[in-house]
PyMOL Python script that loads the backbone (N, CA, C, O; Angstrom):
from pymol import cmd

cmd.read_pdbstr("""\
ATOM      1  N   MET A   1     147.075  78.151  26.521  1.00  0.00           N
ATOM      2  CA  MET A   1     145.768  78.554  26.047  1.00  0.00           C
ATOM      3  C   MET A   1     144.717  78.237  27.118  1.00  0.00           C
ATOM      4  O   MET A   1     144.746  77.168  27.727  1.00  0.00           O
ATOM      5  N   PHE A   2     143.815  79.154  27.334  1.00  0.00           N
ATOM      6  CA  PHE A   2     142.768  79.020  28.342  1.00  0.00           C
ATOM      7  C   PHE A   2     141.643  78.142  27.810  1.00  0.00           C
ATOM      8  O   PHE A   2     141.002  78.486  26.817  1.00  0.00           O
ATOM      9  N   LYS A   3     141.400  77.001  28.471  1.00  0.00           N
ATOM     10  CA  LYS A   3     140.313  76.096  28.103  1.00  0.00           C
ATOM     11  C   LYS A   3     139.390  75.984  29.307  1.00  0.00           C
ATOM     12  O   LYS A   3     139.665  75.216  30.229  1.00  0.00           O
ATOM     13  N   PRO A   4     138.290  76.748  29.307  1.00  0.00           N
ATOM     14  CA  PRO A   4     137.388  76.760  30.464  1.00  0.00           C
ATOM     15  C   PRO A   4     136.876  75.375  30.827  1.00  0.00           C
ATOM     16  O   PRO A   4     136.534  74.574  29.958  1.00  0.00           O
ATOM     17  N   PHE A   5     136.830  75.114  32.110  1.00  0.00           N
ATOM     18  CA  PHE A   5     136.241  73.906  32.688  1.00  0.00           C
ATOM     19  C   PHE A   5     137.036  72.633  32.389  1.00  0.00           C
ATOM     20  O   PHE A   5     136.556  71.538  32.685  1.00  0.00           O
ATOM     21  N   GLU A   6     138.231  72.743  31.814  1.00  0.00           N
ATOM     22  CA  GLU A   6     138.994  71.547  31.462  1.00  0.00           C
ATOM     23  C   GLU A   6     140.155  71.270  32.401  1.00  0.00           C
ATOM     24  O   GLU A   6     140.577  70.121  32.530  1.00  0.00           O
ATOM     25  N   ASN A   7     140.672  72.275  33.046  1.00  0.00           N
ATOM     26  CA  ASN A   7     141.824  72.075  33.921  1.00  0.00           C
ATOM     27  C   ASN A   7     141.553  72.803  35.231  1.00  0.00           C
ATOM     28  O   ASN A   7     141.507  74.032  35.264  1.00  0.00           O
ATOM     29  N   GLY A   8     141.379  72.061  36.287  1.00  0.00           N
ATOM     30  CA  GLY A   8     140.996  72.650  37.562  1.00  0.00           C
ATOM     31  C   GLY A   8     142.119  73.305  38.331  1.00  0.00           C
ATOM     32  O   GLY A   8     141.920  73.713  39.475  1.00  0.00           O
ATOM     33  N   THR A   9     143.292  73.419  37.738  1.00  0.00           N
ATOM     34  CA  THR A   9     144.412  73.973  38.491  1.00  0.00           C
ATOM     35  C   THR A   9     145.015  75.220  37.869  1.00  0.00           C
ATOM     36  O   THR A   9     145.937  75.797  38.448  1.00  0.00           O
ATOM     37  N   GLU A  10     144.534  75.657  36.719  1.00  0.00           N
ATOM     38  CA  GLU A  10     145.182  76.797  36.075  1.00  0.00           C
ATOM     39  C   GLU A  10     144.472  78.105  36.385  1.00  0.00           C
ATOM     40  O   GLU A  10     143.272  78.138  36.656  1.00  0.00           O
ATOM     41  N   SER A  11     145.242  79.169  36.337  1.00  0.00           N
ATOM     42  CA  SER A  11     144.666  80.499  36.467  1.00  0.00           C
ATOM     43  C   SER A  11     145.412  81.435  35.531  1.00  0.00           C
ATOM     44  O   SER A  11     146.580  81.212  35.211  1.00  0.00           O
ATOM     45  N   HIS A  12     144.732  82.474  35.102  1.00  0.00           N
ATOM     46  CA  HIS A  12     145.297  83.474  34.199  1.00  0.00           C
ATOM     47  C   HIS A  12     145.005  84.844  34.788  1.00  0.00           C
ATOM     48  O   HIS A  12     144.041  85.019  35.533  1.00  0.00           O
ATOM     49  N   ALA A  13     145.836  85.801  34.452  1.00  0.00           N
ATOM     50  CA  ALA A  13     145.653  87.147  34.992  1.00  0.00           C
ATOM     51  C   ALA A  13     145.738  88.185  33.888  1.00  0.00           C
ATOM     52  O   ALA A  13     146.512  88.059  32.939  1.00  0.00           O
ATOM     53  N   ILE A  14     144.920  89.212  34.042  1.00  0.00           N
ATOM     54  CA  ILE A  14     145.007  90.423  33.237  1.00  0.00           C
ATOM     55  C   ILE A  14     145.226  91.527  34.258  1.00  0.00           C
ATOM     56  O   ILE A  14     144.287  91.952  34.931  1.00  0.00           O
ATOM     57  N   HIS A  15     146.440  91.981  34.372  1.00  0.00           N
ATOM     58  CA  HIS A  15     146.833  92.936  35.406  1.00  0.00           C
ATOM     59  C   HIS A  15     146.439  92.361  36.773  1.00  0.00           C
ATOM     60  O   HIS A  15     146.970  91.319  37.158  1.00  0.00           O
ATOM     61  N   ASP A  16     145.543  92.988  37.505  1.00  0.00           N
ATOM     62  CA  ASP A  16     145.152  92.494  38.831  1.00  0.00           C
ATOM     63  C   ASP A  16     143.846  91.696  38.815  1.00  0.00           C
ATOM     64  O   ASP A  16     143.286  91.415  39.875  1.00  0.00           O
ATOM     65  N   LEU A  17     143.361  91.333  37.646  1.00  0.00           N
ATOM     66  CA  LEU A  17     142.146  90.524  37.525  1.00  0.00           C
ATOM     67  C   LEU A  17     142.567  89.078  37.288  1.00  0.00           C
ATOM     68  O   LEU A  17     143.364  88.800  36.391  1.00  0.00           O
ATOM     69  N   THR A  18     142.042  88.174  38.078  1.00  0.00           N
ATOM     70  CA  THR A  18     142.403  86.762  37.974  1.00  0.00           C
ATOM     71  C   THR A  18     141.213  85.945  37.503  1.00  0.00           C
ATOM     72  O   THR A  18     140.094  86.124  37.984  1.00  0.00           O
ATOM     73  N   LEU A  19     141.463  85.048  36.559  1.00  0.00           N
ATOM     74  CA  LEU A  19     140.475  84.074  36.116  1.00  0.00           C
ATOM     75  C   LEU A  19     140.990  82.710  36.557  1.00  0.00           C
ATOM     76  O   LEU A  19     142.042  82.256  36.107  1.00  0.00           O
ATOM     77  N   GLU A  20     140.246  82.070  37.433  1.00  0.00           N
ATOM     78  CA  GLU A  20     140.655  80.796  38.008  1.00  0.00           C
ATOM     79  C   GLU A  20     139.780  79.692  37.434  1.00  0.00           C
ATOM     80  O   GLU A  20     138.558  79.718  37.576  1.00  0.00           O
ATOM     81  N   ASN A  21     140.402  78.740  36.796  1.00  0.00           N
ATOM     82  CA  ASN A  21     139.701  77.664  36.110  1.00  0.00           C
ATOM     83  C   ASN A  21     139.492  76.487  37.051  1.00  0.00           C
ATOM     84  O   ASN A  21     140.431  76.009  37.689  1.00  0.00           O
ATOM     85  N   GLN A  22     138.252  76.028  37.128  1.00  0.00           N
ATOM     86  CA  GLN A  22     137.914  74.818  37.857  1.00  0.00           C
ATOM     87  C   GLN A  22     137.090  73.953  36.914  1.00  0.00           C
ATOM     88  O   GLN A  22     136.681  74.422  35.852  1.00  0.00           O
ATOM     89  N   GLU A  23     136.844  72.724  37.272  1.00  0.00           N
ATOM     90  CA  GLU A  23     136.131  71.831  36.366  1.00  0.00           C
ATOM     91  C   GLU A  23     134.651  72.146  36.248  1.00  0.00           C
ATOM     92  O   GLU A  23     134.025  71.788  35.250  1.00  0.00           O
ATOM     93  N   ASP A  24     134.072  72.813  37.252  1.00  0.00           N
ATOM     94  CA  ASP A  24     132.651  73.140  37.198  1.00  0.00           C
ATOM     95  C   ASP A  24     132.382  74.635  37.322  1.00  0.00           C
ATOM     96  O   ASP A  24     131.229  75.050  37.437  1.00  0.00           O
ATOM     97  N   CYS A  25     133.442  75.449  37.300  1.00  0.00           N
ATOM     98  CA  CYS A  25     133.273  76.876  37.525  1.00  0.00           C
ATOM     99  C   CYS A  25     134.517  77.629  37.047  1.00  0.00           C
ATOM    100  O   CYS A  25     135.634  77.119  37.126  1.00  0.00           O
ATOM    101  N   VAL A  26     134.307  78.832  36.558  1.00  0.00           N
ATOM    102  CA  VAL A  26     135.405  79.748  36.288  1.00  0.00           C
ATOM    103  C   VAL A  26     135.176  80.959  37.193  1.00  0.00           C
ATOM    104  O   VAL A  26     134.171  81.658  37.059  1.00  0.00           O
ATOM    105  N   SER A  27     136.098  81.198  38.101  1.00  0.00           N
ATOM    106  CA  SER A  27     135.979  82.325  39.029  1.00  0.00           C
ATOM    107  C   SER A  27     136.764  83.506  38.477  1.00  0.00           C
ATOM    108  O   SER A  27     137.887  83.352  37.995  1.00  0.00           O
ATOM    109  N   ILE A  28     136.157  84.688  38.554  1.00  0.00           N
ATOM    110  CA  ILE A  28     136.806  85.917  38.108  1.00  0.00           C
ATOM    111  C   ILE A  28     136.801  86.874  39.285  1.00  0.00           C
ATOM    112  O   ILE A  28     135.742  87.208  39.818  1.00  0.00           O
ATOM    113  N   TYR A  29     137.979  87.314  39.688  1.00  0.00           N
ATOM    114  CA  TYR A  29     138.052  88.223  40.816  1.00  0.00           C
ATOM    115  C   TYR A  29     139.259  89.149  40.686  1.00  0.00           C
ATOM    116  O   TYR A  29     140.219  88.852  39.974  1.00  0.00           O
ATOM    117  N   GLY A  30     139.189  90.248  41.373  1.00  0.00           N
ATOM    118  CA  GLY A  30     140.295  91.199  41.356  1.00  0.00           C
ATOM    119  C   GLY A  30     139.861  92.547  40.821  1.00  0.00           C
ATOM    120  O   GLY A  30     138.701  92.940  40.947  1.00  0.00           O
ATOM    121  N   ASN A  31     140.804  93.247  40.225  1.00  0.00           N
ATOM    122  CA  ASN A  31     140.576  94.603  39.758  1.00  0.00           C
ATOM    123  C   ASN A  31     141.196  94.764  38.377  1.00  0.00           C
ATOM    124  O   ASN A  31     142.328  94.340  38.140  1.00  0.00           O
ATOM    125  N   LEU A  32     140.455  95.372  37.478  1.00  0.00           N
ATOM    126  CA  LEU A  32     140.967  95.668  36.137  1.00  0.00           C
ATOM    127  C   LEU A  32     140.435  97.017  35.722  1.00  0.00           C
ATOM    128  O   LEU A  32     139.223  97.224  35.664  1.00  0.00           O
ATOM    129  N   GLN A  33     141.332  97.932  35.435  1.00  0.00           N
ATOM    130  CA  GLN A  33     140.936  99.242  34.925  1.00  0.00           C
ATOM    131  C   GLN A  33     141.210  99.268  33.433  1.00  0.00           C
ATOM    132  O   GLN A  33     142.339  99.061  32.989  1.00  0.00           O
ATOM    133  N   LEU A  34     140.158  99.527  32.668  1.00  0.00           N
ATOM    134  CA  LEU A  34     140.287  99.615  31.219  1.00  0.00           C
ATOM    135  C   LEU A  34     140.427 101.090  30.852  1.00  0.00           C
ATOM    136  O   LEU A  34     139.439 101.821  30.780  1.00  0.00           O
ATOM    137  N   THR A  35     141.652 101.510  30.625  1.00  0.00           N
ATOM    138  CA  THR A  35     141.932 102.908  30.322  1.00  0.00           C
ATOM    139  C   THR A  35     141.689 103.201  28.850  1.00  0.00           C
ATOM    140  O   THR A  35     141.722 102.296  28.016  1.00  0.00           O
ATOM    141  N   LYS A  36     141.446 104.456  28.537  1.00  0.00           N
ATOM    142  CA  LYS A  36     141.143 104.865  27.172  1.00  0.00           C
ATOM    143  C   LYS A  36     142.445 105.111  26.413  1.00  0.00           C
ATOM    144  O   LYS A  36     142.768 106.239  26.041  1.00  0.00           O
ATOM    145  N   ASP A  37     143.187 104.014  26.193  1.00  0.00           N
ATOM    146  CA  ASP A  37     144.450 104.068  25.472  1.00  0.00           C
ATOM    147  C   ASP A  37     144.741 102.680  24.896  1.00  0.00           C
ATOM    148  O   ASP A  37     143.911 101.778  25.004  1.00  0.00           O
ATOM    149  N   GLN A  38     145.904 102.510  24.292  1.00  0.00           N
ATOM    150  CA  GLN A  38     146.249 101.223  23.675  1.00  0.00           C
ATOM    151  C   GLN A  38     146.349 100.105  24.720  1.00  0.00           C
ATOM    152  O   GLN A  38     145.946  98.971  24.461  1.00  0.00           O
ATOM    153  N   ALA A  39     146.881 100.428  25.889  1.00  0.00           N
ATOM    154  CA  ALA A  39     146.978  99.423  26.956  1.00  0.00           C
ATOM    155  C   ALA A  39     145.585  98.977  27.399  1.00  0.00           C
ATOM    156  O   ALA A  39     145.360  97.791  27.640  1.00  0.00           O
ATOM    157  N   GLY A  40     144.655  99.917  27.506  1.00  0.00           N
ATOM    158  CA  GLY A  40     143.284  99.583  27.871  1.00  0.00           C
ATOM    159  C   GLY A  40     142.614  98.724  26.817  1.00  0.00           C
ATOM    160  O   GLY A  40     141.867  97.800  27.137  1.00  0.00           O
ATOM    161  N   LEU A  41     142.887  99.036  25.558  1.00  0.00           N
ATOM    162  CA  LEU A  41     142.327  98.248  24.455  1.00  0.00           C
ATOM    163  C   LEU A  41     142.849  96.816  24.503  1.00  0.00           C
ATOM    164  O   LEU A  41     142.083  95.870  24.322  1.00  0.00           O
ATOM    165  N   GLN A  42     144.148  96.653  24.747  1.00  0.00           N
ATOM    166  CA  GLN A  42     144.720  95.305  24.842  1.00  0.00           C
ATOM    167  C   GLN A  42     144.122  94.529  26.011  1.00  0.00           C
ATOM    168  O   GLN A  42     143.801  93.348  25.871  1.00  0.00           O
ATOM    169  N   ALA A  43     143.970  95.173  27.148  1.00  0.00           N
ATOM    170  CA  ALA A  43     143.383  94.505  28.307  1.00  0.00           C
ATOM    171  C   ALA A  43     141.928  94.127  28.034  1.00  0.00           C
ATOM    172  O   ALA A  43     141.493  93.036  28.404  1.00  0.00           O
ATOM    173  N   ALA A  44     141.171  95.021  27.389  1.00  0.00           N
ATOM    174  CA  ALA A  44     139.766  94.741  27.073  1.00  0.00           C
ATOM    175  C   ALA A  44     139.644  93.565  26.112  1.00  0.00           C
ATOM    176  O   ALA A  44     138.751  92.730  26.258  1.00  0.00           O
ATOM    177  N   LYS A  45     140.535  93.498  25.136  1.00  0.00           N
ATOM    178  CA  LYS A  45     140.500  92.381  24.179  1.00  0.00           C
ATOM    179  C   LYS A  45     140.875  91.068  24.854  1.00  0.00           C
ATOM    180  O   LYS A  45     140.307  90.024  24.535  1.00  0.00           O
ATOM    181  N   ALA A  46     141.826  91.113  25.784  1.00  0.00           N
ATOM    182  CA  ALA A  46     142.193  89.905  26.522  1.00  0.00           C
ATOM    183  C   ALA A  46     141.006  89.407  27.342  1.00  0.00           C
ATOM    184  O   ALA A  46     140.708  88.213  27.348  1.00  0.00           O
ATOM    185  N   LEU A  47     140.332  90.326  28.034  1.00  0.00           N
ATOM    186  CA  LEU A  47     139.148  89.964  28.814  1.00  0.00           C
ATOM    187  C   LEU A  47     138.058  89.404  27.908  1.00  0.00           C
ATOM    188  O   LEU A  47     137.418  88.407  28.243  1.00  0.00           O
ATOM    189  N   GLN A  48     137.851  90.036  26.774  1.00  0.00           N
ATOM    190  CA  GLN A  48     136.846  89.575  25.812  1.00  0.00           C
ATOM    191  C   GLN A  48     137.160  88.151  25.345  1.00  0.00           C
ATOM    192  O   GLN A  48     136.253  87.326  25.234  1.00  0.00           O
ATOM    193  N   ASN A  49     138.430  87.858  25.073  1.00  0.00           N
ATOM    194  CA  ASN A  49     138.815  86.511  24.628  1.00  0.00           C
ATOM    195  C   ASN A  49     138.517  85.467  25.694  1.00  0.00           C
ATOM    196  O   ASN A  49     138.017  84.386  25.383  1.00  0.00           O
ATOM    197  N   TYR A  50     138.824  85.786  26.961  1.00  0.00           N
ATOM    198  CA  TYR A  50     138.536  84.847  28.043  1.00  0.00           C
ATOM    199  C   TYR A  50     137.033  84.617  28.191  1.00  0.00           C
ATOM    200  O   TYR A  50     136.589  83.474  28.309  1.00  0.00           O
ATOM    201  N   VAL A  51     136.260  85.678  28.186  1.00  0.00           N
ATOM    202  CA  VAL A  51     134.806  85.544  28.354  1.00  0.00           C
ATOM    203  C   VAL A  51     134.194  84.828  27.152  1.00  0.00           C
ATOM    204  O   VAL A  51     133.294  84.006  27.323  1.00  0.00           O
ATOM    205  N   ASN A  52     134.661  85.123  25.951  1.00  0.00           N
ATOM    206  CA  ASN A  52     134.170  84.418  24.761  1.00  0.00           C
ATOM    207  C   ASN A  52     134.469  82.921  24.844  1.00  0.00           C
ATOM    208  O   ASN A  52     133.654  82.104  24.415  1.00  0.00           O
ATOM    209  N   ALA A  53     135.623  82.558  25.391  1.00  0.00           N
ATOM    210  CA  ALA A  53     135.966  81.143  25.547  1.00  0.00           C
ATOM    211  C   ALA A  53     135.020  80.459  26.530  1.00  0.00           C
ATOM    212  O   ALA A  53     134.611  79.319  26.309  1.00  0.00           O
ATOM    213  N   VAL A  54     134.671  81.151  27.615  1.00  0.00           N
ATOM    214  CA  VAL A  54     133.740  80.592  28.594  1.00  0.00           C
ATOM    215  C   VAL A  54     132.357  80.418  27.963  1.00  0.00           C
ATOM    216  O   VAL A  54     131.737  79.365  28.115  1.00  0.00           O
ATOM    217  N   VAL A  55     131.876  81.433  27.264  1.00  0.00           N
ATOM    218  CA  VAL A  55     130.562  81.363  26.617  1.00  0.00           C
ATOM    219  C   VAL A  55     130.535  80.226  25.597  1.00  0.00           C
ATOM    220  O   VAL A  55     129.572  79.462  25.545  1.00  0.00           O
ATOM    221  N   SER A  56     131.576  80.114  24.797  1.00  0.00           N
ATOM    222  CA  SER A  56     131.647  79.055  23.791  1.00  0.00           C
ATOM    223  C   SER A  56     131.630  77.674  24.436  1.00  0.00           C
ATOM    224  O   SER A  56     130.933  76.777  23.961  1.00  0.00           O
ATOM    225  N   ALA A  57     132.395  77.496  25.518  1.00  0.00           N
ATOM    226  CA  ALA A  57     132.414  76.202  26.206  1.00  0.00           C
ATOM    227  C   ALA A  57     131.036  75.854  26.762  1.00  0.00           C
ATOM    228  O   ALA A  57     130.607  74.703  26.687  1.00  0.00           O
ATOM    229  N   LEU A  58     130.349  76.837  27.312  1.00  0.00           N
ATOM    230  CA  LEU A  58     129.005  76.585  27.853  1.00  0.00           C
ATOM    231  C   LEU A  58     128.009  76.286  26.732  1.00  0.00           C
ATOM    232  O   LEU A  58     127.175  75.391  26.872  1.00  0.00           O
ATOM    233  N   GLU A  59     128.086  77.015  25.640  1.00  0.00           N
ATOM    234  CA  GLU A  59     127.164  76.790  24.520  1.00  0.00           C
ATOM    235  C   GLU A  59     127.386  75.432  23.866  1.00  0.00           C
ATOM    236  O   GLU A  59     126.446  74.850  23.326  1.00  0.00           O
ATOM    237  N   ASN A  60     128.607  74.921  23.906  1.00  0.00           N
ATOM    238  CA  ASN A  60     128.920  73.645  23.264  1.00  0.00           C
ATOM    239  C   ASN A  60     128.752  72.443  24.187  1.00  0.00           C
ATOM    240  O   ASN A  60     128.976  71.306  23.770  1.00  0.00           O
ATOM    241  N   GLU A  61     128.364  72.680  25.422  1.00  0.00           N
ATOM    242  CA  GLU A  61     128.136  71.586  26.373  1.00  0.00           C
ATOM    243  C   GLU A  61     126.824  70.890  26.006  1.00  0.00           C
ATOM    244  O   GLU A  61     125.774  71.533  25.990  1.00  0.00           O
ATOM    245  N   PRO A  62     126.866  69.578  25.708  1.00  0.00           N
ATOM    246  CA  PRO A  62     125.651  68.897  25.236  1.00  0.00           C
ATOM    247  C   PRO A  62     124.540  68.784  26.275  1.00  0.00           C
ATOM    248  O   PRO A  62     123.363  68.839  25.918  1.00  0.00           O
ATOM    249  N   HIS A  63     124.884  68.630  27.535  1.00  0.00           N
ATOM    250  CA  HIS A  63     123.873  68.440  28.583  1.00  0.00           C
ATOM    251  C   HIS A  63     124.114  69.443  29.702  1.00  0.00           C
ATOM    252  O   HIS A  63     124.513  69.072  30.806  1.00  0.00           O
ATOM    253  N   LEU A  64     123.875  70.687  29.415  1.00  0.00           N
ATOM    254  CA  LEU A  64     124.089  71.743  30.392  1.00  0.00           C
ATOM    255  C   LEU A  64     122.905  71.777  31.364  1.00  0.00           C
ATOM    256  O   LEU A  64     121.775  72.033  30.949  1.00  0.00           O
ATOM    257  N   PRO A  65     123.158  71.518  32.664  1.00  0.00           N
ATOM    258  CA  PRO A  65     122.049  71.528  33.629  1.00  0.00           C
ATOM    259  C   PRO A  65     121.530  72.950  33.860  1.00  0.00           C
ATOM    260  O   PRO A  65     122.207  73.931  33.553  1.00  0.00           O
ATOM    261  N   GLU A  66     120.337  73.037  34.397  1.00  0.00           N
ATOM    262  CA  GLU A  66     119.741  74.334  34.724  1.00  0.00           C
ATOM    263  C   GLU A  66     120.595  75.065  35.754  1.00  0.00           C
ATOM    264  O   GLU A  66     120.864  76.258  35.617  1.00  0.00           O
ATOM    265  N   LYS A  67     121.020  74.333  36.793  1.00  0.00           N
ATOM    266  CA  LYS A  67     121.852  74.914  37.852  1.00  0.00           C
ATOM    267  C   LYS A  67     122.575  73.774  38.557  1.00  0.00           C
ATOM    268  O   LYS A  67     121.996  72.710  38.781  1.00  0.00           O
ATOM    269  N   ILE A  68     123.844  73.997  38.908  1.00  0.00           N
ATOM    270  CA  ILE A  68     124.569  72.989  39.677  1.00  0.00           C
ATOM    271  C   ILE A  68     124.663  73.442  41.129  1.00  0.00           C
ATOM    272  O   ILE A  68     124.636  74.636  41.428  1.00  0.00           O
ATOM    273  N   ASP A  69     124.772  72.471  42.018  1.00  0.00           N
ATOM    274  CA  ASP A  69     124.958  72.772  43.438  1.00  0.00           C
ATOM    275  C   ASP A  69     126.448  72.764  43.725  1.00  0.00           C
ATOM    276  O   ASP A  69     127.139  71.775  43.479  1.00  0.00           O
ATOM    277  N   ARG A  70     126.929  73.873  44.247  1.00  0.00           N
ATOM    278  CA  ARG A  70     128.340  73.984  44.622  1.00  0.00           C
ATOM    279  C   ARG A  70     128.412  74.289  46.103  1.00  0.00           C
ATOM    280  O   ARG A  70     127.645  75.104  46.615  1.00  0.00           O
ATOM    281  N   GLN A  71     129.333  73.633  46.790  1.00  0.00           N
ATOM    282  CA  GLN A  71     129.526  73.918  48.206  1.00  0.00           C
ATOM    283  C   GLN A  71     130.258  75.238  48.337  1.00  0.00           C
ATOM    284  O   GLN A  71     131.172  75.534  47.568  1.00  0.00           O
ATOM    285  N   ASP A  72     129.852  76.025  49.314  1.00  0.00           N
ATOM    286  CA  ASP A  72     130.538  77.280  49.579  1.00  0.00           C
ATOM    287  C   ASP A  72     131.964  76.993  50.027  1.00  0.00           C
ATOM    288  O   ASP A  72     132.239  75.999  50.699  1.00  0.00           O
ATOM    289  N   GLU A  73     132.856  77.886  49.640  1.00  0.00           N
ATOM    290  CA  GLU A  73     134.246  77.764  50.067  1.00  0.00           C
ATOM    291  C   GLU A  73     134.322  77.889  51.578  1.00  0.00           C
ATOM    292  O   GLU A  73     133.685  78.763  52.165  1.00  0.00           O
ATOM    293  N   GLN A  74     135.085  77.034  52.197  1.00  0.00           N
ATOM    294  CA  GLN A  74     135.278  77.084  53.644  1.00  0.00           C
ATOM    295  C   GLN A  74     136.402  78.072  53.950  1.00  0.00           C
ATOM    296  O   GLN A  74     137.483  77.988  53.367  1.00  0.00           O
ATOM    297  N   GLU A  75     136.149  78.996  54.855  1.00  0.00           N
ATOM    298  CA  GLU A  75     137.197  79.924  55.258  1.00  0.00           C
ATOM    299  C   GLU A  75     138.191  79.190  56.141  1.00  0.00           C
ATOM    300  O   GLU A  75     137.818  78.422  57.028  1.00  0.00           O
ATOM    301  N   ILE A  76     139.451  79.446  55.879  1.00  0.00           N
ATOM    302  CA  ILE A  76     140.506  78.825  56.668  1.00  0.00           C
ATOM    303  C   ILE A  76     141.134  79.913  57.530  1.00  0.00           C
ATOM    304  O   ILE A  76     141.466  80.996  57.048  1.00  0.00           O
ATOM    305  N   GLU A  77     141.288  79.605  58.802  1.00  0.00           N
ATOM    306  CA  GLU A  77     141.859  80.579  59.717  1.00  0.00           C
ATOM    307  C   GLU A  77     143.318  80.843  59.339  1.00  0.00           C
ATOM    308  O   GLU A  77     144.073  79.909  59.070  1.00  0.00           O
ATOM    309  N   ASN A  78     143.702  82.099  59.321  1.00  0.00           N
ATOM    310  CA  ASN A  78     145.045  82.504  58.968  1.00  0.00           C
ATOM    311  C   ASN A  78     146.008  82.149  60.099  1.00  0.00           C
ATOM    312  O   ASN A  78     145.876  82.684  61.200  1.00  0.00           O
ATOM    313  N   PRO A  79     146.971  81.259  59.857  1.00  0.00           N
ATOM    314  CA  PRO A  79     147.885  80.843  60.923  1.00  0.00           C
ATOM    315  C   PRO A  79     148.918  81.924  61.269  1.00  0.00           C
ATOM    316  O   PRO A  79     149.623  81.806  62.271  1.00  0.00           O
ATOM    317  N   PHE A  80     149.008  82.972  60.445  1.00  0.00           N
ATOM    318  CA  PHE A  80     150.012  84.013  60.666  1.00  0.00           C
ATOM    319  C   PHE A  80     149.485  85.183  61.503  1.00  0.00           C
ATOM    320  O   PHE A  80     150.232  86.114  61.803  1.00  0.00           O
ATOM    321  N   LEU A  81     148.225  85.140  61.874  1.00  0.00           N
ATOM    322  CA  LEU A  81     147.656  86.216  62.698  1.00  0.00           C
ATOM    323  C   LEU A  81     147.628  85.834  64.158  1.00  0.00           C
ATOM    324  O   LEU A  81     147.182  86.620  64.994  1.00  0.00           O
TER     325      LEU A  81
END
""", "prot")
cmd.dss("prot")
cmd.show_as("cartoon", "prot")
cmd.util.cbc("prot")
cmd.orient("prot")
């Protein structure tokens, strides 16, 4: 089960869209096509469940700051190039 901001090592995927859980951030990246069919409906509901969980976690946080300072990710040189 996806618990936003509680486990900094888990990630979940909906097709090619990834939700990466960190303790102070949930990153969403990739590609998701919501087609007008049953598969699209299932993918849309999965995305809705993840986003609803994030919203609920933020709304239930007792001392939510206005904005947190996060360090930018450092690019690492690819050793295979």
